[in-house]
Gaussian input, Z-matrix of N, CA and C with variables (Angstrom, degrees):
# hf/3-21g

backbone

0 1
 N
 C     1     B1
 C     2     B2     1     A1
 N     3     B3     2     A2     1     D1
 C     4     B4     3     A3     2     D2
 C     5     B5     4     A4     3     D3
 N     6     B6     5     A5     4     D4
 C     7     B7     6     A6     5     D5
 C     8     B8     7     A7     6     D6
 N     9     B9     8     A8     7     D7
 C    10    B10     9     A9     8     D8
 C    11    B11    10    A10     9     D9
 N    12    B12    11    A11    10    D10
 C    13    B13    12    A12    11    D11
 C    14    B14    13    A13    12    D12
 N    15    B15    14    A14    13    D13
 C    16    B16    15    A15    14    D14
 C    17    B17    16    A16    15    D15
 N    18    B18    17    A17    16    D16
 C    19    B19    18    A18    17    D17
 C    20    B20    19    A19    18    D18
 N    21    B21    20    A20    19    D19
 C    22    B22    21    A21    20    D20
 C    23    B23    22    A22    21    D21
 N    24    B24    23    A23    22    D22
 C    25    B25    24    A24    23    D23
 C    26    B26    25    A25    24    D24
 N    27    B27    26    A26    25    D25
 C    28    B28    27    A27    26    D26
 C    29    B29    28    A28    27    D27
 N    30    B30    29    A29    28    D28
 C    31    B31    30    A30    29    D29
 C    32    B32    31    A31    30    D30
 N    33    B33    32    A32    31    D31
 C    34    B34    33    A33    32    D32
 C    35    B35    34    A34    33    D33
 N    36    B36    35    A35    34    D34
 C    37    B37    36    A36    35    D35
 C    38    B38    37    A37    36    D36
 N    39    B39    38    A38    37    D37
 C    40    B40    39    A39    38    D38
 C    41    B41    40    A40    39    D39
 N    42    B42    41    A41    40    D40
 C    43    B43    42    A42    41    D41
 C    44    B44    43    A43    42    D42
 N    45    B45    44    A44    43    D43
 C    46    B46    45    A45    44    D44
 C    47    B47    46    A46    45    D45
 N    48    B48    47    A47    46    D46
 C    49    B49    48    A48    47    D47
 C    50    B50    49    A49    48    D48
 N    51    B51    50    A50    49    D49
 C    52    B52    51    A51    50    D50
 C    53    B53    52    A52    51    D51
 N    54    B54    53    A53    52    D52
 C    55    B55    54    A54    53    D53
 C    56    B56    55    A55    54    D54
 N    57    B57    56    A56    55    D55
 C    58    B58    57    A57    56    D56
 C    59    B59    58    A58    57    D57
 N    60    B60    59    A59    58    D58
 C    61    B61    60    A60    59    D59
 C    62    B62    61    A61    60    D60
 N    63    B63    62    A62    61    D61
 C    64    B64    63    A63    62    D62
 C    65    B65    64    A64    63    D63
 N    66    B66    65    A65    64    D64
 C    67    B67    66    A66    65    D65
 C    68    B68    67    A67    66    D66
 N    69    B69    68    A68    67    D67
 C    70    B70    69    A69    68    D68
 C    71    B71    70    A70    69    D69
 N    72    B72    71    A71    70    D70
 C    73    B73    72    A72    71    D71
 C    74    B74    73    A73    72    D72
 N    75    B75    74    A74    73    D73
 C    76    B76    75    A75    74    D74
 C    77    B77    76    A76    75    D75
 N    78    B78    77    A77    76    D76
 C    79    B79    78    A78    77    D77
 C    80    B80    79    A79    78    D78
 N    81    B81    80    A80    79    D79
 C    82    B82    81    A81    80    D80
 C    83    B83    82    A82    81    D81
 N    84    B84    83    A83    82    D82
 C    85    B85    84    A84    83    D83
 C    86    B86    85    A85    84    D84
 N    87    B87    86    A86    85    D85
 C    88    B88    87    A87    86    D86
 C    89    B89    88    A88    87    D87
 N    90    B90    89    A89    88    D88
 C    91    B91    90    A90    89    D89
 C    92    B92    91    A91    90    D90
 N    93    B93    92    A92    91    D91
 C    94    B94    93    A93    92    D92
 C    95    B95    94    A94    93    D93
 N    96    B96    95    A95    94    D94
 C    97    B97    96    A96    95    D95
 C    98    B98    97    A97    96    D96
 N    99    B99    98    A98    97    D97
 C   100   B100    99    A99    98    D98
 C   101   B101   100   A100    99    D99
 N   102   B102   101   A101   100   D100
 C   103   B103   102   A102   101   D101
 C   104   B104   103   A103   102   D102
 N   105   B105   104   A104   103   D103
 C   106   B106   105   A105   104   D104
 C   107   B107   106   A106   105   D105
 N   108   B108   107   A107   106   D106
 C   109   B109   108   A108   107   D107
 C   110   B110   109   A109   108   D108
 N   111   B111   110   A110   109   D109
 C   112   B112   111   A111   110   D110
 C   113   B113   112   A112   111   D111
 N   114   B114   113   A113   112   D112
 C   115   B115   114   A114   113   D113
 C   116   B116   115   A115   114   D114
 N   117   B117   116   A116   115   D115
 C   118   B118   117   A117   116   D116
 C   119   B119   118   A118   117   D117
 N   120   B120   119   A119   118   D118
 C   121   B121   120   A120   119   D119
 C   122   B122   121   A121   120   D120
 N   123   B123   122   A122   121   D121
 C   124   B124   123   A123   122   D122
 C   125   B125   124   A124   123   D123
 N   126   B126   125   A125   124   D124
 C   127   B127   126   A126   125   D125
 C   128   B128   127   A127   126   D126
 N   129   B129   128   A128   127   D127
 C   130   B130   129   A129   128   D128
 C   131   B131   130   A130   129   D129
 N   132   B132   131   A131   130   D130
 C   133   B133   132   A132   131   D131
 C   134   B134   133   A133   132   D132
 N   135   B135   134   A134   133   D133
 C   136   B136   135   A135   134   D134
 C   137   B137   136   A136   135   D135
 N   138   B138   137   A137   136   D136
 C   139   B139   138   A138   137   D137
 C   140   B140   139   A139   138   D138
 N   141   B141   140   A140   139   D139
 C   142   B142   141   A141   140   D140
 C   143   B143   142   A142   141   D141
 N   144   B144   143   A143   142   D142
 C   145   B145   144   A144   143   D143
 C   146   B146   145   A145   144   D144
 N   147   B147   146   A146   145   D145
 C   148   B148   147   A147   146   D146
 C   149   B149   148   A148   147   D147
 N   150   B150   149   A149   148   D148
 C   151   B151   150   A150   149   D149
 C   152   B152   151   A151   150   D150
 N   153   B153   152   A152   151   D151
 C   154   B154   153   A153   152   D152
 C   155   B155   154   A154   153   D153
 N   156   B156   155   A155   154   D154
 C   157   B157   156   A156   155   D155
 C   158   B158   157   A157   156   D156
 N   159   B159   158   A158   157   D157
 C   160   B160   159   A159   158   D158
 C   161   B161   160   A160   159   D159
 N   162   B162   161   A161   160   D160
 C   163   B163   162   A162   161   D161
 C   164   B164   163   A163   162   D162
 N   165   B165   164   A164   163   D163
 C   166   B166   165   A165   164   D164
 C   167   B167   166   A166   165   D165
 N   168   B168   167   A167   166   D166
 C   169   B169   168   A168   167   D167
 C   170   B170   169   A169   168   D168
 N   171   B171   170   A170   169   D169
 C   172   B172   171   A171   170   D170
 C   173   B173   172   A172   171   D171
 N   174   B174   173   A173   172   D172
 C   175   B175   174   A174   173   D173
 C   176   B176   175   A175   174   D174
 N   177   B177   176   A176   175   D175
 C   178   B178   177   A177   176   D176
 C   179   B179   178   A178   177   D177
 N   180   B180   179   A179   178   D178
 C   181   B181   180   A180   179   D179
 C   182   B182   181   A181   180   D180
 N   183   B183   182   A182   181   D181
 C   184   B184   183   A183   182   D182
 C   185   B185   184   A184   183   D183
 N   186   B186   185   A185   184   D184
 C   187   B187   186   A186   185   D185
 C   188   B188   187   A187   186   D186
 N   189   B189   188   A188   187   D187
 C   190   B190   189   A189   188   D188
 C   191   B191   190   A190   189   D189
 N   192   B192   191   A191   190   D190
 C   193   B193   192   A192   191   D191
 C   194   B194   193   A193   192   D192
 N   195   B195   194   A194   193   D193
 C   196   B196   195   A195   194   D194
 C   197   B197   196   A196   195   D195
 N   198   B198   197   A197   196   D196
 C   199   B199   198   A198   197   D197
 C   200   B200   199   A199   198   D198
 N   201   B201   200   A200   199   D199
 C   202   B202   201   A201   200   D200
 C   203   B203   202   A202   201   D201
 N   204   B204   203   A203   202   D202
 C   205   B205   204   A204   203   D203
 C   206   B206   205   A205   204   D204
 N   207   B207   206   A206   205   D205
 C   208   B208   207   A207   206   D206
 C   209   B209   208   A208   207   D207
 N   210   B210   209   A209   208   D208
 C   211   B211   210   A210   209   D209
 C   212   B212   211   A211   210   D210
 N   213   B213   212   A212   211   D211
 C   214   B214   213   A213   212   D212
 C   215   B215   214   A214   213   D213

   B1=1.4531
   B2=1.5098
   B3=1.2971
   B4=1.4499
   B5=1.5278
   B6=1.3039
   B7=1.4625
   B8=1.5203
   B9=1.2809
   B10=1.4557
   B11=1.5286
   B12=1.3289
   B13=1.4498
   B14=1.5109
   B15=1.3155
   B16=1.4596
   B17=1.5216
   B18=1.3300
   B19=1.4630
   B20=1.5208
   B21=1.3163
   B22=1.4575
   B23=1.5227
   B24=1.3208
   B25=1.4593
   B26=1.5200
   B27=1.3167
   B28=1.4577
   B29=1.5249
   B30=1.3173
   B31=1.4637
   B32=1.5185
   B33=1.3191
   B34=1.4594
   B35=1.5285
   B36=1.3188
   B37=1.4646
   B38=1.5242
   B39=1.3259
   B40=1.4656
   B41=1.5263
   B42=1.3317
   B43=1.4555
   B44=1.5271
   B45=1.3293
   B46=1.4661
   B47=1.5230
   B48=1.3299
   B49=1.4572
   B50=1.5245
   B51=1.3194
   B52=1.4651
   B53=1.5181
   B54=1.3425
   B55=1.4621
   B56=1.5229
   B57=1.3131
   B58=1.4616
   B59=1.5258
   B60=1.3044
   B61=1.4627
   B62=1.5187
   B63=1.3346
   B64=1.4602
   B65=1.5196
   B66=1.3241
   B67=1.4560
   B68=1.5268
   B69=1.3169
   B70=1.4687
   B71=1.5243
   B72=1.2875
   B73=1.4608
   B74=1.5235
   B75=1.3391
   B76=1.4601
   B77=1.5269
   B78=1.3291
   B79=1.4596
   B80=1.5282
   B81=1.3068
   B82=1.4544
   B83=1.5147
   B84=1.3201
   B85=1.4651
   B86=1.5250
   B87=1.2995
   B88=1.4537
   B89=1.5246
   B90=1.3285
   B91=1.4668
   B92=1.5202
   B93=1.3370
   B94=1.4608
   B95=1.5232
   B96=1.3120
   B97=1.4597
   B98=1.5309
   B99=1.3258
   B100=1.4688
   B101=1.5218
   B102=1.3325
   B103=1.4627
   B104=1.5332
   B105=1.3291
   B106=1.4611
   B107=1.5246
   B108=1.3286
   B109=1.4606
   B110=1.5245
   B111=1.3225
   B112=1.4587
   B113=1.5237
   B114=1.3205
   B115=1.4668
   B116=1.5326
   B117=1.3115
   B118=1.4601
   B119=1.5272
   B120=1.3173
   B121=1.4684
   B122=1.5236
   B123=1.3333
   B124=1.4658
   B125=1.5313
   B126=1.3328
   B127=1.4613
   B128=1.5213
   B129=1.3081
   B130=1.4661
   B131=1.5225
   B132=1.3220
   B133=1.4638
   B134=1.5297
   B135=1.3395
   B136=1.4643
   B137=1.5267
   B138=1.3102
   B139=1.4630
   B140=1.5290
   B141=1.3073
   B142=1.4585
   B143=1.5249
   B144=1.3350
   B145=1.4573
   B146=1.5264
   B147=1.3111
   B148=1.4566
   B149=1.5182
   B150=1.3069
   B151=1.4714
   B152=1.5236
   B153=1.3364
   B154=1.4638
   B155=1.5209
   B156=1.2993
   B157=1.4550
   B158=1.5219
   B159=1.3227
   B160=1.4568
   B161=1.5154
   B162=1.3225
   B163=1.4704
   B164=1.5205
   B165=1.3280
   B166=1.4577
   B167=1.5252
   B168=1.3222
   B169=1.4736
   B170=1.5180
   B171=1.3277
   B172=1.4549
   B173=1.5118
   B174=1.3165
   B175=1.4608
   B176=1.5197
   B177=1.3177
   B178=1.4587
   B179=1.5321
   B180=1.3271
   B181=1.4648
   B182=1.5305
   B183=1.3330
   B184=1.4660
   B185=1.5267
   B186=1.3303
   B187=1.4621
   B188=1.5289
   B189=1.3194
   B190=1.4663
   B191=1.5366
   B192=1.3254
   B193=1.4661
   B194=1.5225
   B195=1.3227
   B196=1.4674
   B197=1.5283
   B198=1.3195
   B199=1.4639
   B200=1.5158
   B201=1.3263
   B202=1.4771
   B203=1.5266
   B204=1.3171
   B205=1.4700
   B206=1.5225
   B207=1.3138
   B208=1.4645
   B209=1.5192
   B210=1.3367
   B211=1.4640
   B212=1.5141
   B213=1.3188
   B214=1.4739
   B215=1.4826
   A1=108.96
   A2=115.64
   A3=119.03
   A4=113.48
   A5=117.69
   A6=120.09
   A7=110.71
   A8=115.53
   A9=121.20
   A10=109.44
   A11=116.15
   A12=120.81
   A13=115.58
   A14=118.56
   A15=120.86
   A16=108.57
   A17=117.09
   A18=120.16
   A19=112.42
   A20=118.69
   A21=120.13
   A22=111.96
   A23=117.27
   A24=120.81
   A25=112.03
   A26=116.90
   A27=119.27
   A28=111.90
   A29=117.14
   A30=121.72
   A31=111.93
   A32=118.06
   A33=120.95
   A34=110.35
   A35=116.77
   A36=119.64
   A37=111.28
   A38=117.41
   A39=119.85
   A40=109.75
   A41=117.02
   A42=121.06
   A43=110.56
   A44=116.93
   A45=120.39
   A46=111.04
   A47=117.67
   A48=119.98
   A49=111.28
   A50=118.10
   A51=120.84
   A52=111.11
   A53=116.43
   A54=120.15
   A55=111.20
   A56=116.43
   A57=121.01
   A58=110.76
   A59=116.40
   A60=119.36
   A61=111.74
   A62=117.57
   A63=119.10
   A64=113.20
   A65=118.95
   A66=121.36
   A67=113.79
   A68=118.02
   A69=119.77
   A70=112.03
   A71=116.97
   A72=121.05
   A73=113.50
   A74=117.56
   A75=120.03
   A76=113.42
   A77=118.07
   A78=119.97
   A79=113.87
   A80=117.24
   A81=118.65
   A82=112.13
   A83=114.57
   A84=121.50
   A85=107.50
   A86=117.11
   A87=122.21
   A88=109.47
   A89=115.14
   A90=120.24
   A91=111.81
   A92=115.20
   A93=119.88
   A94=108.90
   A95=115.88
   A96=121.23
   A97=111.33
   A98=117.20
   A99=120.12
   A100=111.01
   A101=116.65
   A102=120.27
   A103=110.14
   A104=116.14
   A105=119.61
   A106=111.10
   A107=117.82
   A108=120.98
   A109=111.56
   A110=116.70
   A111=120.84
   A112=110.73
   A113=116.63
   A114=120.92
   A115=111.17
   A116=117.01
   A117=121.01
   A118=110.53
   A119=117.02
   A120=120.35
   A121=111.03
   A122=116.76
   A123=120.77
   A124=110.85
   A125=116.41
   A126=120.10
   A127=110.83
   A128=118.44
   A129=121.35
   A130=110.02
   A131=118.08
   A132=120.66
   A133=109.89
   A134=116.56
   A135=120.67
   A136=110.74
   A137=117.16
   A138=122.44
   A139=110.92
   A140=118.00
   A141=121.55
   A142=114.13
   A143=118.28
   A144=120.38
   A145=115.19
   A146=119.70
   A147=121.44
   A148=114.91
   A149=117.54
   A150=121.51
   A151=109.26
   A152=116.11
   A153=118.41
   A154=109.37
   A155=115.49
   A156=122.09
   A157=108.34
   A158=117.64
   A159=122.20
   A160=112.86
   A161=116.55
   A162=119.95
   A163=112.59
   A164=117.07
   A165=121.18
   A166=110.60
   A167=116.04
   A168=123.31
   A169=112.32
   A170=116.93
   A171=121.54
   A172=114.95
   A173=117.54
   A174=122.10
   A175=110.34
   A176=115.37
   A177=119.48
   A178=107.95
   A179=118.65
   A180=119.84
   A181=113.51
   A182=117.61
   A183=120.12
   A184=110.56
   A185=117.43
   A186=120.40
   A187=111.46
   A188=115.96
   A189=119.84
   A190=111.11
   A191=116.80
   A192=120.00
   A193=111.56
   A194=116.22
   A195=119.97
   A196=110.08
   A197=116.88
   A198=120.69
   A199=111.00
   A200=117.28
   A201=121.41
   A202=110.96
   A203=116.94
   A204=120.60
   A205=111.30
   A206=117.65
   A207=120.58
   A208=111.57
   A209=116.44
   A210=121.44
   A211=110.21
   A212=117.22
   A213=121.05
   A214=114.38
   D1=132.84
   D2=-175.38
   D3=-91.38
   D4=-38.07
   D5=-177.27
   D6=-137.96
   D7=150.32
   D8=177.42
   D9=-67.46
   D10=130.33
   D11=175.12
   D12=78.00
   D13=11.82
   D14=178.94
   D15=-85.65
   D16=112.33
   D17=-174.13
   D18=-65.57
   D19=-25.77
   D20=179.86
   D21=-71.10
   D22=-24.05
   D23=179.22
   D24=-69.07
   D25=-32.17
   D26=-177.40
   D27=-120.54
   D28=33.86
   D29=-177.73
   D30=-61.74
   D31=-35.96
   D32=-178.82
   D33=-64.69
   D34=-44.54
   D35=179.41
   D36=-70.22
   D37=-36.32
   D38=176.35
   D39=-61.24
   D40=-40.57
   D41=178.01
   D42=-63.89
   D43=-45.57
   D44=179.13
   D45=-59.15
   D46=-47.99
   D47=-178.33
   D48=-65.78
   D49=-33.65
   D50=175.34
   D51=-63.29
   D52=-45.04
   D53=177.07
   D54=-64.10
   D55=-42.56
   D56=179.33
   D57=-57.94
   D58=-46.05
   D59=-179.24
   D60=-66.42
   D61=-43.69
   D62=-176.99
   D63=-75.22
   D64=-29.87
   D65=-177.48
   D66=-94.10
   D67=-18.44
   D68=-178.14
   D69=-125.84
   D70=-58.68
   D71=-169.25
   D72=-66.23
   D73=-45.42
   D74=-175.05
   D75=-80.89
   D76=-9.04
   D77=-175.40
   D78=-86.93
   D79=-17.08
   D80=-176.75
   D81=-154.34
   D82=166.41
   D83=175.11
   D84=-105.61
   D85=141.09
   D86=-178.10
   D87=-104.94
   D88=143.91
   D89=-179.44
   D90=-67.50
   D91=-43.31
   D92=-177.17
   D93=-155.90
   D94=177.57
   D95=-176.06
   D96=-66.45
   D97=-31.93
   D98=179.63
   D99=-64.55
   D100=-41.79
   D101=177.83
   D102=-64.39
   D103=-42.74
   D104=178.55
   D105=-61.19
   D106=-45.92
   D107=-179.31
   D108=-62.97
   D109=-38.18
   D110=177.41
   D111=-63.59
   D112=-45.99
   D113=179.17
   D114=-67.35
   D115=-33.66
   D116=177.37
   D117=-64.42
   D118=-43.95
   D119=177.34
   D120=-61.04
   D121=-42.22
   D122=178.15
   D123=-63.03
   D124=-41.47
   D125=-179.51
   D126=-65.00
   D127=-43.19
   D128=-179.78
   D129=-65.01
   D130=-38.51
   D131=175.25
   D132=-61.95
   D133=-47.42
   D134=177.37
   D135=-58.31
   D136=-45.90
   D137=-176.51
   D138=-58.99
   D139=-37.72
   D140=-177.00
   D141=-91.43
   D142=-30.82
   D143=-171.70
   D144=-107.89
   D145=-27.85
   D146=-173.31
   D147=-115.98
   D148=-24.00
   D149=-176.19
   D150=-74.82
   D151=120.17
   D152=178.46
   D153=-86.68
   D154=150.01
   D155=-175.05
   D156=-131.23
   D157=127.58
   D158=-179.83
   D159=-59.94
   D160=-40.13
   D161=-179.49
   D162=-68.50
   D163=-16.11
   D164=178.64
   D165=-103.35
   D166=29.08
   D167=177.26
   D168=60.79
   D169=37.51
   D170=177.07
   D171=75.99
   D172=15.42
   D173=179.89
   D174=-107.14
   D175=161.85
   D176=171.85
   D177=-76.71
   D178=161.47
   D179=179.42
   D180=-56.38
   D181=-40.67
   D182=179.79
   D183=-67.65
   D184=-45.14
   D185=179.22
   D186=-62.07
   D187=-38.87
   D188=179.22
   D189=-64.04
   D190=-43.19
   D191=178.62
   D192=-63.84
   D193=-42.04
   D194=178.78
   D195=-62.72
   D196=-46.02
   D197=179.69
   D198=-63.97
   D199=-39.03
   D200=178.79
   D201=-63.32
   D202=-38.56
   D203=-179.81
   D204=-70.36
   D205=-32.85
   D206=179.14
   D207=-70.09
   D208=-33.78
   D209=-179.06
   D210=-75.09
   D211=-37.70
   D212=-175.49
   D213=-74.65

């Protein structure tokens, strides 16, 4: 990060948190913090292992990294 408060420096994380809120947080109410933390862990696993991304040639981020390492 080059400067404090520069939104372009942390655009990737801002995008992730926006998706997290719209796909998990705003869709339901949680009974307690333990339920929220459990669902958060599941969402992060989904985000990295199951979510396909067009820019990654239709692969999940983990699958893309594994495939990239095999080619290199």
